[in-house]
C-alpha angles and dihedrals in degrees: 000000000000107000109229095171092236107166112216130188094043118136128225134160141212115245136057121255124260088245089065095059099029095237118137122238125210108205135065094226089223125127102214089198091071090067133085107205094181086077120079116241091220092052105042114356095176090060090043095052099031106021092103093049092047090053096048097047105051115178117272121215089258095064137066091186123010121187144143089291089057093049091056088042089058094049094049088049094054088049091050091046090055088053095046099042090056090058095042090055094060138060120245138185112274116264094024118125090240089057092050092050097045097044094047092051093050092048089057094045093051098094094165091060095044092050091047090052096049109173093333093109090064096043093094091053092047091049088052090059093041091055092057106120102164132041091232086072095056101079095047090054092042088053089053093048094050093052087051092052105267109108120193135182097352143352137252126196145157118230148127118323104232092208091049106030094184092060133060127229140200116241141191116209143178120269144121101107115115098207092055100219121074092219090072088065099038113030120092108202114126095253093052094045089050091055091046093053088047087051093053089050091051092052092050093048095049093049087053091052089055093055101271119138121240094257096049090041090059092043089052092048089056092050093050091048091049092053099038093047089051088054092045094054092059098038125105119248125242090257090047090054093056090073103082095210090059087070104046130076112153118202142147120267089249093055089049090054086056093046095049105018101167095069120079096230097179089058093044093055097039091052089056093050093257102131129174096017118182106172141003145163118269089205098184112021102180091049095050091046091052093047088053092050091049092052090045100044114021118091111271093233090058090051091048088054091049095049090045090051094054089047096052091039091055094041096050093088091058101050142062127332095251093056091042090052092053089053093046091049091061104031093035109033101026104035100036106011096243113155102196136032120242114265118272095254091056090051088049095052089046089054092052091046089050098048101034105019102150093043090057087042093059089057092042094055093045092053102034113020118069117216093233090059089069093057091046092050093051087052092051094049087054090053093056091044087059090051092050087047090058091046091054092051093050094055108112095191093063127084118235092247092053090046091053092052093049091052089050088054090050094050089051096058112134106220122204119187133182105340142352123272092229125036136216112270108223097185092119097047108095118206106189119188089201093061125073126266088251097052090049090051092053091049089052091052092047090052091050088052095048091048095051092052094045094046096044115021111098089350131111116253112274107222091190095066116101128222094209137041122250094248095055118118094223144071136214149197116215111197098197090061092028088228138149120208131196112180118206093247095076097035095093141075136321084048095048127028112194090197090054125092126246095270091066099038099047088046089055118027093016096058093048093051089047083050093059092047094051089056085075086064104034124108091284102030094049088065091066122075130220093281094051097256123140096246136138107243093160127106108244093245092046092054093050093048089051091054094046092050097046090049084073088068093045093053093043095055093038084066096050115108105215087177126008093264097032134072131198122258107241095183094050095049097037097107095052091044093051087048091050089050094046092045092054095051098042094048093046089054091048089047090055090047094051094049102036095102095040107029118201125237137221113294127184086358095301131108117233090253090055095049091050091062094039090054089048091052096048089060088070101044112138151141118222138174124243091242090058090044086058094045097049092044089061097045116012119095086201120087117235115272094253093057093044079070110030091032096046109037096056088065092055116088095201092060093058088053092047096052101028094242115182139183089268090068119091094229093053115119118189111253095246091053096054125100109259113188135118 
């Protein structure tokens, strides 16, 4: 559960705007059919801007949420499918990347073989757990399972030291709970209790599918719930994890041995390939201490049930259709409301993407991402940086010294666009068509583990390493490297239209690029300096003013009803809400700068300013199930799409002017009650 501050679901696009090259454009870029003009902008702007799209794209059984991101994702997946199927239909020399991609795809597609195998591919792993007869044997097996993709009890990783951003550090972090968020184990509202009961049923059903009788399946379930509930009680919540200092406690290995003496730490780290360790971060002390107590004190048969559960739950997606169906029934239907699993070809493409992501990425960018697009995107980012610099200088609540340091950080942004300059070498990853899907998945996990240790342990931080593959429909800001990254997968229509004018493109692509930049100055990002170190570079009064101002957004979102009986979590979503706010202000200013010498006129009945906000809103058009709303409200730091419009725009002064919003409109917020930052 290492928090890397990746920021998913942030839109970007691939070409520069017309205002950057001086060429006029002829279209508005808007699809008027996306709108519902029967809705009043000041009552429900989301419905006004997106109602037509929402009606035209009802949820299919495959999706819990479907929006414009998913549209682009489907397009990218079809493109990847065409590339992969071509390789899968041919024979290739053993060990080549073409052989690995093609064979892996065919392994996943071979439903007859998977169904004939049943749970047989996991039997050896289950037997290894069953044969444990002493607690001293638990951790060595847990270490092996973790390297092969089955974590239990707690996590270990090697990544950037946030206090010394040029160096990597080994960390120990909380983990070991299947449902991810501690509230699923501890809250007692009716909806959470219902999910917990369904989770228990799922555990029992899965054990039975793996050959365990009814009595022992229920006994195993009780053991799993006992251990996972203990781990949940001491785990930090999603909100607590947003504070970087809650996940960092640097100490020597000798100090760790005194803090948590019942675990053989030398054996643990040596087994993971981390030899000669001197110091580390005990990220979550309470969680690691509780895990050590469980290993030391809990009956070994209960721990064997817990370890077996994590094994079969993780393996479920790599086995026969009946086992997959049981897994989908819980995680798909119960947790998110999906009614139908994705077709097998999509799952096969996802597997290749997961195991061999950058190998596929190389083919993807060669086929679908023109070289000139990268240069144009870099130029656009610089344009938005200039607007953010202006915004920083205009803030009357910041001291000059803090402004100067903020601008230094902005100037130091490391911008990544399209694809990495150096690619992952998959030579050591063996994909064997004679082996089961599960065995190949374990090999891929072990390869990833070895690579993480080899690349990071006792090595300086590699700033050129990417945290996403080029074909990913996403983007991120990483505070420890002070970088913003825009993969090729999202740098394309419908998020940018090269035939549309600046009003549309700044509203869509411009806002989301500004969003990523603002993450460097949100409630988390602002705590890191230009070099990526966790350091206080703020004047004391400036920091307090920032907290006071951003509390406005916390309180505002805490009062939003996402369902009749459920409110949004303003603290969990604060960083993303600040980034939306900043992105809107930055992009609008950049838009005005770009068009000041050649103002745009009314097109399709809308002023340039109106088209800007309509384009932004269309980015977040989506349909979503109630189950997924509940799930995301507990776990996702991003606000729901509706509230990234109806929650964000009422804090933007220019939106009021564009649509003549007055105090008589339900979305109206008095000016002195609006967030005013960046």
